[in-house]
OpenMM code with the backbone's topology and positions (N, CA, C; nanometers):
from openmm import Vec3, app, unit

residues = "UNK UNK UNK UNK UNK UNK UNK UNK UNK UNK UNK UNK UNK UNK UNK UNK UNK UNK UNK UNK UNK UNK UNK UNK UNK UNK UNK UNK UNK UNK UNK UNK UNK UNK UNK UNK UNK UNK UNK UNK UNK UNK UNK UNK UNK UNK UNK UNK UNK UNK UNK UNK UNK UNK UNK UNK UNK UNK UNK UNK UNK UNK UNK UNK UNK UNK UNK UNK UNK UNK UNK UNK UNK UNK UNK UNK UNK UNK UNK UNK UNK UNK UNK UNK UNK UNK UNK UNK UNK UNK UNK UNK UNK UNK UNK UNK UNK UNK UNK UNK UNK UNK UNK UNK UNK UNK UNK UNK UNK UNK UNK UNK UNK UNK UNK UNK UNK UNK UNK UNK UNK UNK UNK UNK UNK UNK UNK UNK UNK UNK UNK UNK UNK UNK UNK UNK UNK UNK UNK UNK UNK UNK UNK UNK UNK UNK UNK UNK UNK UNK UNK UNK UNK UNK UNK UNK UNK".split()
positions = [
    Vec3(9.6698, 8.8914, 11.2211),
    Vec3(9.6550, 8.9546, 11.0911),
    Vec3(9.6054, 8.8530, 10.9888),
    Vec3(9.5293, 8.9015, 10.8933),
    Vec3(9.4753, 8.8146, 10.7901),
    Vec3(9.5871, 8.7468, 10.7119),
    Vec3(9.6921, 8.8200, 10.6777),
    Vec3(9.7979, 8.7659, 10.5930),
    Vec3(9.8588, 8.6378, 10.6518),
    Vec3(9.8897, 8.6386, 10.7777),
    Vec3(9.9489, 8.5207, 10.8419),
    Vec3(9.8523, 8.4031, 10.8369),
    Vec3(9.7252, 8.4291, 10.8684),
    Vec3(9.6247, 8.3225, 10.8651),
    Vec3(9.6007, 8.2730, 10.7221),
    Vec3(9.6100, 8.3650, 10.6256),
    Vec3(9.5908, 8.3278, 10.4851),
    Vec3(9.6985, 8.2291, 10.4402),
    Vec3(9.8237, 8.2596, 10.4698),
    Vec3(9.9337, 8.1702, 10.4325),
    Vec3(9.9192, 8.0348, 10.5016),
    Vec3(9.8847, 8.0365, 10.6279),
    Vec3(9.8702, 7.9119, 10.7042),
    Vec3(9.7545, 7.8275, 10.6482),
    Vec3(9.6444, 7.8916, 10.6147),
    Vec3(9.5298, 7.8207, 10.5578),
    Vec3(9.5669, 7.7573, 10.4246),
    Vec3(9.6339, 7.8339, 10.3391),
    Vec3(9.6749, 7.7808, 10.2082),
    Vec3(9.7653, 7.6594, 10.2263),
    Vec3(9.8628, 7.6705, 10.3153),
    Vec3(9.9560, 7.5591, 10.3378),
    Vec3(9.8834, 7.4335, 10.3865),
    Vec3(9.7771, 7.4522, 10.4614),
    Vec3(9.7032, 7.3368, 10.5136),
    Vec3(9.6329, 7.2582, 10.4036),
    Vec3(9.6199, 7.3166, 10.2860),
    Vec3(9.5483, 7.2518, 10.1764),
    Vec3(9.6404, 7.1794, 10.0767),
    Vec3(9.7707, 7.1963, 10.0918),
    Vec3(9.8648, 7.1307, 10.0003),
    Vec3(9.8387, 6.9803, 10.0020),
    Vec3(9.8267, 6.9238, 9.8845),
    Vec3(9.7997, 6.7809, 9.8719),
    Vec3(9.6577, 6.7497, 9.8298),
    Vec3(9.5673, 6.8492, 9.8377),
    Vec3(9.4314, 6.8265, 9.7887),
    Vec3(9.4400, 6.8015, 9.6385),
    Vec3(9.3694, 6.7003, 9.5898),
    Vec3(9.3702, 6.6668, 9.4480),
    Vec3(9.2269, 6.6534, 9.3955),
    Vec3(9.2110, 6.6837, 9.2683),
    Vec3(9.0834, 6.6639, 9.2017),
    Vec3(9.0536, 6.5138, 9.1968),
    Vec3(8.9259, 6.4794, 9.2031),
    Vec3(8.8868, 6.3399, 9.1831),
    Vec3(8.8247, 6.3213, 9.0458),
    Vec3(8.7989, 6.4326, 8.9781),
    Vec3(8.7565, 6.4353, 8.8379),
    Vec3(8.8028, 6.5701, 8.7831),
    Vec3(8.8007, 6.5892, 8.6541),
    Vec3(8.8519, 6.7126, 8.5944),
    Vec3(8.7824, 6.8348, 8.6551),
    Vec3(8.8626, 6.9214, 8.7175),
    Vec3(8.8118, 7.0424, 8.7836),
    Vec3(8.6995, 7.0122, 8.8821),
    Vec3(8.7090, 6.9006, 8.9512),
    Vec3(8.6019, 6.8659, 9.0427),
    Vec3(8.6461, 6.7739, 9.1548),
    Vec3(8.5509, 6.7447, 9.2374),
    Vec3(8.5697, 6.6639, 9.3569),
    Vec3(8.5128, 6.7411, 9.4750),
    Vec3(8.4927, 6.6741, 9.5856),
    Vec3(8.4262, 6.7357, 9.7010),
    Vec3(8.4989, 6.8606, 9.7503),
    Vec3(8.6305, 6.8540, 9.7668),
    Vec3(8.7042, 6.9697, 9.8190),
    Vec3(8.7085, 7.0834, 9.7163),
    Vec3(8.7242, 7.0501, 9.5886),
    Vec3(8.7273, 7.1527, 9.4845),
    Vec3(8.5922, 7.2232, 9.4797),
    Vec3(8.4842, 7.1484, 9.4925),
    Vec3(8.3504, 7.2080, 9.4945),
    Vec3(8.3335, 7.2996, 9.6156),
    Vec3(8.3933, 7.2625, 9.7274),
    Vec3(8.3907, 7.3498, 9.8461),
    Vec3(8.4600, 7.4825, 9.8146),
    Vec3(8.5755, 7.4760, 9.7485),
    Vec3(8.6444, 7.5993, 9.7078),
    Vec3(8.5554, 7.6811, 9.6141),
    Vec3(8.4944, 7.6142, 9.5170),
    Vec3(8.4129, 7.6842, 9.4182),
    Vec3(8.2919, 7.7532, 9.4816),
    Vec3(8.2396, 7.6953, 9.5877),
    Vec3(8.1246, 7.7582, 9.6552),
    Vec3(8.1619, 7.8895, 9.7235),
    Vec3(8.2902, 7.9199, 9.7337),
    Vec3(8.3331, 8.0480, 9.7919),
    Vec3(8.3247, 8.1624, 9.6894),
    Vec3(8.2795, 8.1318, 9.5672),
    Vec3(8.2656, 8.2330, 9.4623),
    Vec3(8.1186, 8.2546, 9.4294),
    Vec3(8.0932, 8.3480, 9.3395),
    Vec3(7.9575, 8.3749, 9.2925),
    Vec3(7.9148, 8.2778, 9.1829),
    Vec3(8.0071, 8.2023, 9.1253),
    Vec3(7.9792, 8.1136, 9.0125),
    Vec3(7.9297, 7.9778, 9.0631),
    Vec3(7.8285, 7.9186, 8.9970),
    Vec3(7.7842, 7.7855, 9.0393),
    Vec3(7.8960, 7.6819, 9.0251),
    Vec3(7.8931, 7.5830, 9.1109),
    Vec3(7.9900, 7.4735, 9.1068),
    Vec3(7.9843, 7.4075, 8.9697),
    Vec3(8.1020, 7.3746, 8.9155),
    Vec3(8.1062, 7.3091, 8.7854),
    Vec3(8.2490, 7.2809, 8.7424),
    Vec3(8.2658, 7.2286, 8.6232),
    Vec3(8.3990, 7.1902, 8.5755),
    Vec3(8.4765, 7.3089, 8.5170),
    Vec3(8.5030, 7.4089, 8.5989),
    Vec3(8.5764, 7.5268, 8.5546),
    Vec3(8.7038, 7.5446, 8.6371),
    Vec3(8.8041, 7.6145, 8.5808),
    Vec3(8.9301, 7.6367, 8.6524),
    Vec3(8.9053, 7.7052, 8.7868),
    Vec3(8.9715, 7.6559, 8.8909),
    Vec3(8.9346, 7.6964, 9.0272),
    Vec3(9.0473, 7.7608, 9.1073),
    Vec3(9.1505, 7.8143, 9.0428),
    Vec3(9.2599, 7.8771, 9.1179),
    Vec3(9.2099, 7.9962, 9.2001),
    Vec3(9.1246, 8.0798, 9.1408),
    Vec3(9.0717, 8.1956, 9.2140),
    Vec3(8.9750, 8.1504, 9.3236),
    Vec3(8.8994, 8.0457, 9.2977),
    Vec3(8.8089, 7.9927, 9.3996),
    Vec3(8.8877, 7.9472, 9.5226),
    Vec3(9.0018, 7.8850, 9.4983),
    Vec3(9.0870, 7.8425, 9.6092),
    Vec3(9.1284, 7.9626, 9.6942),
    Vec3(9.1685, 8.0720, 9.6310),
    Vec3(9.2107, 8.1919, 9.7047),
    Vec3(9.0920, 8.2549, 9.7765),
    Vec3(8.9741, 8.2549, 9.7143),
    Vec3(8.8536, 8.3060, 9.7825),
    Vec3(8.8252, 8.2243, 9.9078),
    Vec3(8.8318, 8.0926, 9.8957),
    Vec3(8.8054, 8.0046, 10.0091),
    Vec3(8.9069, 8.0279, 10.1214),
    Vec3(9.0347, 8.0348, 10.0845),
    Vec3(9.1392, 8.0587, 10.1856),
    Vec3(9.1175, 8.1938, 10.2542),
    Vec3(9.0801, 8.2948, 10.1775),
    Vec3(9.0561, 8.4280, 10.2349),
    Vec3(8.9392, 8.4246, 10.3313),
    Vec3(8.8328, 8.3552, 10.2930),
    Vec3(8.7173, 8.3422, 10.3808),
    Vec3(8.7578, 8.2783, 10.5134),
    Vec3(8.8361, 8.1713, 10.5063),
    Vec3(8.8816, 8.1047, 10.6288),
    Vec3(8.9735, 8.1962, 10.7105),
    Vec3(9.0612, 8.2698, 10.6431),
    Vec3(9.1540, 8.3595, 10.7130),
    Vec3(9.0812, 8.4752, 10.7811),
    Vec3(8.9719, 8.5205, 10.7217),
    Vec3(8.8935, 8.6284, 10.7824),
    Vec3(8.8169, 8.5780, 10.9041),
    Vec3(8.7959, 8.4481, 10.9113),
    Vec3(8.7411, 8.3841, 11.0303),
    Vec3(8.6058, 8.4318, 11.0773),
    Vec3(8.5241, 8.4799, 10.9871),
    Vec3(8.3920, 8.5270, 11.0273),
    Vec3(8.3922, 8.6617, 11.0981),
    Vec3(8.5102, 8.7216, 11.1137),
    Vec3(8.5176, 8.8541, 11.1763),
    Vec3(8.4649, 8.9598, 11.0807),
    Vec3(8.4195, 9.0703, 11.1347),
    Vec3(8.3694, 9.1810, 11.0533),
    Vec3(8.4846, 9.2729, 11.0139),
    Vec3(8.4953, 9.2999, 10.8864),
    Vec3(8.5945, 9.3930, 10.8343),
    Vec3(8.5229, 9.5026, 10.7578),
    Vec3(8.5948, 9.6052, 10.7208),
    Vec3(8.5349, 9.7171, 10.6475),
    Vec3(8.5229, 9.6870, 10.4990),
    Vec3(8.5578, 9.5676, 10.4579),
    Vec3(8.5517, 9.5279, 10.3178),
    Vec3(8.4926, 9.3870, 10.3093),
    Vec3(8.4259, 9.3550, 10.1984),
    Vec3(8.3749, 9.2190, 10.1803),
    Vec3(8.4857, 9.1269, 10.1327),
    Vec3(8.4736, 9.0003, 10.1594),
    Vec3(8.5724, 8.9057, 10.1089),
    Vec3(8.5556, 8.8916, 9.9581),
    Vec3(8.6616, 8.8511, 9.8887),
    Vec3(8.6490, 8.8304, 9.7443),
    Vec3(8.5622, 8.7086, 9.7155),
    Vec3(8.4843, 8.7167, 9.6089),
    Vec3(8.3991, 8.6051, 9.5671),
    Vec3(8.4111, 8.5810, 9.4173),
    Vec3(8.5206, 8.6205, 9.3585),
    Vec3(8.5370, 8.6094, 9.2150),
    Vec3(8.5925, 8.4739, 9.1726),
    Vec3(8.5570, 8.4328, 9.0526),
    Vec3(8.6093, 8.3081, 8.9972),
    Vec3(8.7219, 8.3366, 8.8977),
    Vec3(8.7614, 8.4627, 8.8823),
    Vec3(8.8654, 8.4995, 8.7863),
    Vec3(8.9898, 8.5535, 8.8543),
    Vec3(9.1058, 8.5047, 8.8152),
    Vec3(9.2313, 8.5483, 8.8775),
    Vec3(9.2513, 8.6987, 8.8642),
    Vec3(9.2389, 8.7514, 8.7442),
    Vec3(9.2632, 8.8948, 8.7247),
    Vec3(9.1519, 8.9805, 8.7855),
    Vec3(9.0356, 8.9205, 8.8083),
    Vec3(8.9265, 8.9954, 8.8719),
    Vec3(8.9578, 9.0288, 9.0171),
    Vec3(9.0562, 8.9632, 9.0763),
    Vec3(9.0980, 8.9994, 9.2118),
    Vec3(9.1466, 9.1439, 9.2154),
    Vec3(9.2080, 9.1897, 9.1087),
    Vec3(9.2530, 9.3292, 9.1020),
    Vec3(9.1334, 9.4236, 9.1089),
    Vec3(9.0268, 9.3910, 9.0354),
    Vec3(8.9048, 9.4736, 9.0387),
    Vec3(8.8453, 9.4733, 9.1792),
    Vec3(8.8418, 9.3554, 9.2416),
    Vec3(8.7889, 9.3474, 9.3785),
    Vec3(8.8705, 9.4382, 9.4704),
    Vec3(9.0013, 9.4309, 9.4600),
    Vec3(9.0886, 9.5094, 9.5476),
    Vec3(9.0656, 9.6589, 9.5287),
    Vec3(9.0490, 9.7006, 9.4052),
    Vec3(9.0261, 9.8434, 9.3778),
    Vec3(8.8885, 9.8901, 9.4242),
    Vec3(8.7970, 9.7960, 9.4479),
    Vec3(8.6609, 9.8329, 9.4894),
    Vec3(8.6444, 9.8419, 9.6406),
    Vec3(8.7477, 9.8030, 9.7158),
    Vec3(8.7368, 9.8051, 9.8619),
    Vec3(8.8214, 9.9180, 9.9191),
    Vec3(8.8160, 9.9328, 10.0497),
    Vec3(8.8884, 10.0434, 10.1133),
    Vec3(9.0383, 10.0149, 10.1253),
    Vec3(9.1084, 10.1033, 10.1922),
    Vec3(9.2543, 10.0936, 10.2030),
    Vec3(9.3031, 9.9815, 10.2944),
    Vec3(9.2121, 9.8988, 10.3435),
    Vec3(9.2531, 9.7831, 10.4227),
    Vec3(9.3183, 9.6759, 10.3354),
    Vec3(9.2980, 9.6893, 10.2041),
    Vec3(9.3556, 9.5966, 10.1078),
    Vec3(9.4216, 9.6805, 9.9991),
    Vec3(9.5474, 9.6544, 9.9723),
    Vec3(9.6245, 9.7353, 9.8767),
    Vec3(9.6641, 9.6527, 9.7554),
    Vec3(9.6471, 9.7139, 9.6376),
    Vec3(9.6939, 9.6549, 9.5124),
    Vec3(9.8239, 9.7237, 9.4762),
    Vec3(9.9232, 9.6457, 9.4414),
    Vec3(10.0527, 9.7046, 9.4065),
    Vec3(10.1160, 9.6249, 9.2939),
    Vec3(10.2024, 9.6919, 9.2229),
    Vec3(10.2851, 9.6226, 9.1249),
    Vec3(10.3931, 9.5494, 9.2036),
    Vec3(10.4373, 9.4350, 9.1543),
    Vec3(10.5396, 9.3621, 9.2297),
    Vec3(10.6709, 9.4384, 9.2348),
    Vec3(10.7283, 9.4448, 9.3520),
    Vec3(10.8602, 9.5047, 9.3726),
    Vec3(10.9537, 9.3918, 9.4109),
    Vec3(11.0729, 9.3939, 9.3573),
    Vec3(11.1674, 9.2833, 9.3759),
    Vec3(11.1811, 9.2384, 9.5209),
    Vec3(11.1871, 9.3315, 9.6118),
    Vec3(11.2103, 9.2942, 9.7518),
    Vec3(11.0886, 9.3138, 9.8409),
    Vec3(10.9705, 9.3276, 9.7820),
    Vec3(10.8550, 9.3589, 9.8642),
    Vec3(10.7345, 9.2706, 9.8327),
    Vec3(10.7543, 9.1423, 9.8359),
    Vec3(10.6440, 9.0474, 9.8336),
    Vec3(10.6571, 8.9699, 9.9637),
    Vec3(10.5482, 8.9674, 10.0381),
    Vec3(10.5525, 8.9119, 10.1726),
    Vec3(10.4630, 8.7895, 10.1883),
    Vec3(10.4949, 8.7131, 10.2891),
    Vec3(10.4114, 8.6003, 10.3279),
    Vec3(10.2696, 8.6512, 10.3512),
    Vec3(10.1728, 8.5847, 10.2909),
    Vec3(10.0329, 8.6240, 10.3060),
    Vec3(9.9821, 8.7148, 10.1972),
    Vec3(10.0695, 8.7597, 10.1067),
    Vec3(10.0245, 8.8381, 9.9911),
    Vec3(9.9548, 8.7451, 9.8924),
    Vec3(9.8547, 8.7975, 9.8257),
    Vec3(9.7938, 8.7287, 9.7125),
    Vec3(9.8710, 8.7736, 9.5895),
    Vec3(9.9184, 8.6792, 9.5107),
    Vec3(9.9951, 8.7133, 9.3913),
    Vec3(9.9152, 8.6739, 9.2669),
    Vec3(9.8976, 8.7717, 9.1787),
    Vec3(9.8263, 8.7519, 9.0527),
    Vec3(9.9326, 8.7406, 8.9445),
    Vec3(9.9300, 8.6316, 8.8713),
    Vec3(10.0334, 8.6052, 8.7719),
    Vec3(9.9977, 8.6613, 8.6348),
    Vec3(10.0985, 8.6788, 8.5529),
    Vec3(10.0810, 8.7319, 8.4177),
    Vec3(10.0079, 8.6340, 8.3269),
    Vec3(9.9997, 8.5086, 8.3649),
    Vec3(9.9387, 8.4060, 8.2802),
    Vec3(9.8002, 8.3649, 8.3313),
    Vec3(9.7246, 8.4622, 8.3838),
    Vec3(9.5878, 8.4431, 8.4314),
    Vec3(9.5768, 8.3278, 8.5311),
    Vec3(9.6502, 8.3432, 8.6394),
    Vec3(9.6541, 8.2447, 8.7471),
    Vec3(9.6787, 8.3233, 8.8763),
    Vec3(9.6537, 8.2610, 8.9899),
    Vec3(9.6656, 8.3310, 9.1179),
    Vec3(9.7092, 8.2332, 9.2256),
    Vec3(9.7788, 8.2860, 9.3261),
    Vec3(9.8225, 8.2035, 9.4378),
    Vec3(9.8449, 8.2886, 9.5613),
    Vec3(9.8953, 8.2262, 9.6651),
    Vec3(9.9197, 8.2927, 9.7927),
    Vec3(10.0659, 8.2736, 9.8298),
    Vec3(10.1361, 8.3835, 9.8552),
    Vec3(10.2758, 8.3756, 9.8986),
    Vec3(10.2791, 8.3165, 10.0390),
    Vec3(10.3643, 8.2167, 10.0589),
    Vec3(10.3747, 8.1544, 10.1903),
    Vec3(10.5101, 8.1838, 10.2550),
    Vec3(10.5865, 8.2698, 10.1908),
    Vec3(10.7143, 8.3180, 10.2449),
    Vec3(10.7444, 8.4512, 10.1767),
    Vec3(10.8262, 8.5328, 10.2409),
    Vec3(10.8711, 8.6564, 10.1773),
    Vec3(10.9556, 8.6221, 10.0556),
    Vec3(10.9608, 8.7130, 9.9593),
    Vec3(11.0420, 8.6923, 9.8395),
    Vec3(11.1872, 8.6670, 9.8800),
    Vec3(11.2551, 8.5777, 9.8084),
    Vec3(11.3935, 8.5487, 9.8437),
    Vec3(11.4907, 8.6420, 9.7702),
    Vec3(11.6166, 8.6338, 9.8038),
    Vec3(11.7194, 8.7236, 9.7491),
    Vec3(11.7366, 8.7086, 9.5982),
    Vec3(11.6957, 8.5945, 9.5425),
    Vec3(11.7077, 8.5717, 9.3987),
    Vec3(11.5827, 8.6112, 9.3208),
    Vec3(11.4838, 8.6695, 9.3903),
    Vec3(11.3625, 8.7150, 9.3228),
    Vec3(11.2564, 8.6086, 9.3050),
    Vec3(11.2637, 8.5013, 9.3835),
    Vec3(11.1633, 8.3960, 9.3755),
    Vec3(11.0667, 8.4047, 9.4937),
    Vec3(10.9424, 8.3681, 9.4652),
    Vec3(10.8376, 8.3680, 9.5670),
    Vec3(10.7871, 8.2250, 9.5809),
    Vec3(10.7779, 8.1778, 9.7041),
    Vec3(10.7203, 8.0468, 9.7324),
    Vec3(10.5714, 8.0680, 9.7565),
    Vec3(10.4914, 7.9922, 9.6824),
    Vec3(10.3472, 8.0097, 9.6877),
    Vec3(10.2778, 7.8767, 9.7135),
    Vec3(10.1502, 7.8871, 9.7458),
    Vec3(10.0595, 7.7734, 9.7399),
    Vec3(9.9502, 7.8157, 9.6428),
    Vec3(9.9223, 7.7258, 9.5477),
    Vec3(9.8280, 7.7562, 9.4406),
    Vec3(9.7322, 7.6398, 9.4209),
    Vec3(9.6083, 7.6729, 9.3919),
    Vec3(9.5096, 7.5730, 9.3549),
    Vec3(9.5028, 7.5618, 9.2036),
    Vec3(9.4558, 7.4472, 9.1569),
    Vec3(9.4386, 7.4209, 9.0138),
    Vec3(9.5686, 7.4350, 8.9359),
    Vec3(9.6740, 7.3792, 8.9928),
    Vec3(9.8022, 7.3715, 8.9230),
    Vec3(9.8503, 7.2273, 8.9315),
    Vec3(9.9747, 7.2039, 8.8929),
    Vec3(10.0315, 7.0700, 8.9013),
    Vec3(10.1804, 7.0792, 8.9302),
    Vec3(10.2477, 6.9683, 8.9291),
    Vec3(10.3906, 6.9695, 8.9627),
    Vec3(10.4729, 7.0485, 8.8621),
    Vec3(10.4245, 7.0613, 8.7385),
    Vec3(10.4941, 7.1410, 8.6371),
    Vec3(10.4627, 7.2900, 8.6473),
    Vec3(10.3625, 7.3272, 8.7255),
    Vec3(10.3270, 7.4676, 8.7429),
    Vec3(10.2260, 7.5208, 8.6436),
    Vec3(10.1535, 7.4318, 8.5763),
    Vec3(10.0520, 7.4750, 8.4803),
    Vec3(9.9416, 7.5530, 8.5505),
    Vec3(9.8751, 7.6380, 8.4745),
    Vec3(9.7629, 7.7132, 8.5331),
    Vec3(9.6348, 7.6320, 8.5313),
    Vec3(9.6375, 7.5161, 8.4740),
    Vec3(9.5253, 7.4228, 8.4729),
    Vec3(9.5811, 7.2885, 8.5159),
    Vec3(9.5630, 7.2546, 8.6419),
    Vec3(9.6239, 7.1340, 8.6948),
    Vec3(9.5257, 7.0457, 8.7661),
    Vec3(9.5750, 6.9694, 8.8628),
    Vec3(9.4917, 6.8698, 8.9284),
    Vec3(9.4859, 6.8828, 9.0799),
    Vec3(9.5412, 6.9936, 9.1337),
    Vec3(9.5376, 7.0021, 9.2787),
    Vec3(9.6009, 7.1267, 9.3364),
    Vec3(9.6254, 7.1205, 9.4661),
    Vec3(9.6883, 7.2295, 9.5409),
    Vec3(9.8342, 7.1913, 9.5632),
    Vec3(9.9241, 7.2799, 9.5197),
    Vec3(10.0671, 7.2526, 9.5251),
    Vec3(10.1436, 7.3724, 9.5804),
    Vec3(10.2603, 7.3430, 9.6375),
    Vec3(10.3591, 7.4465, 9.6677),
    Vec3(10.4350, 7.4730, 9.5379),
    Vec3(10.4596, 7.6005, 9.5075),
    Vec3(10.5318, 7.6370, 9.3861),
    Vec3(10.6375, 7.7408, 9.4203),
    Vec3(10.7351, 7.7523, 9.3333),
    Vec3(10.8390, 7.8550, 9.3433),
    Vec3(10.8379, 7.9282, 9.2096),
    Vec3(10.7969, 8.0553, 9.2131),
    Vec3(10.7810, 8.1330, 9.0900),
    Vec3(10.8680, 8.2581, 9.0982),
    Vec3(10.9210, 8.2986, 8.9840),
    Vec3(11.0009, 8.4204, 8.9797),
    Vec3(10.9080, 8.5422, 8.9779),
    Vec3(10.9509, 8.6490, 9.0430),
    Vec3(10.8707, 8.7714, 9.0514),
    Vec3(10.8373, 8.8285, 8.9140),
    Vec3(10.9172, 8.7996, 8.8129),
    Vec3(10.8886, 8.8492, 8.6772),
    Vec3(10.7586, 8.7921, 8.6216),
    Vec3(10.7079, 8.6854, 8.6798),
    Vec3(10.5823, 8.6237, 8.6365),
    Vec3(10.4613, 8.6798, 8.7111),
    Vec3(10.4860, 8.7746, 8.8016),
    Vec3(10.3780, 8.8304, 8.8834),
    Vec3(10.3303, 8.9619, 8.8245),
    Vec3(10.2019, 8.9688, 8.7996),
    Vec3(10.1365, 9.0869, 8.7428),
    Vec3(10.1058, 9.1903, 8.8506),
    Vec3(10.0563, 9.1425, 8.9651),
    Vec3(10.0243, 9.2328, 9.0752),
    Vec3(10.0244, 9.1566, 9.2068),
    Vec3(10.0291, 9.2345, 9.3146),
    Vec3(10.0314, 9.1817, 9.4503),
    Vec3(9.9173, 9.2487, 9.5275),
    Vec3(9.8443, 9.1684, 9.6010),
    Vec3(9.7357, 9.2196, 9.6857),
    Vec3(9.7748, 9.1907, 9.8293),
    Vec3(9.7748, 9.2962, 9.9090),
    Vec3(9.8208, 9.2839, 10.0485),
    Vec3(9.7115, 9.3319, 10.1443),
    Vec3(9.6824, 9.2473, 10.2421),
    Vec3(9.5917, 9.2878, 10.3498),
    Vec3(9.6686, 9.3725, 10.4483),
    Vec3(9.6136, 9.4864, 10.4848),
    Vec3(9.6787, 9.5797, 10.5774),
    Vec3(9.6249, 9.5623, 10.7193),
    Vec3(9.5314, 9.4712, 10.7374),
    Vec3(9.4709, 9.4472, 10.8704),
    Vec3(9.5023, 9.3068, 10.9185),
] * unit.nanometer
topology = app.Topology()
chain = topology.addChain("A")
for resn in residues:
    res = topology.addResidue(resn, chain)
    for name in ("N", "CA", "C"):
        topology.addAtom(name, app.Element.getBySymbol(name[0]), res)
C-alpha cells in the first residue's frame, strides 16, 4: 500500500538539512517534485510531493501524484482525484500511519504512526526545525496534537 511506503520514505529522510536558506542539493530534489521552479521558497509541500512520488514507485494509479508547492493546495489536489484518495477532517482516533496531515498553520507532514491515546500524531515534516516551526532548516520527526490538524489525506490503495 502507498501509505506504508509513504511513511517509510519520509522516515528515511529524517536528518536532511538545508545547506543554505531553503536550499541545498536534497531540498532542490524535493522542490523538483512540484510544478514550481527550484528556488528559495518554503518546501514542506515539496517534501510530501517527493515522498509520494517515491511511495508510488512509478506504478500506474487512477490518479496523478501531487505536484503542488502549497500545503493547503493538497486539499484541492485530493478533491480533484478519484476515490483512491480521501480527504477527511481529523478524527481523534482516526489518523493512521501513512496519512498526509495538513496543519492549521499552513504546513504539511506525513504521519509515521497511528494517533496515540492522548491525541498526538507522530509525523515527519520537511522545512521545519526542532522547535516545530513551519519555516525551518530540515526534515524532522515531530509530535503534534490533532487539534493542530486541518485535514487528513488518506490513500485507499
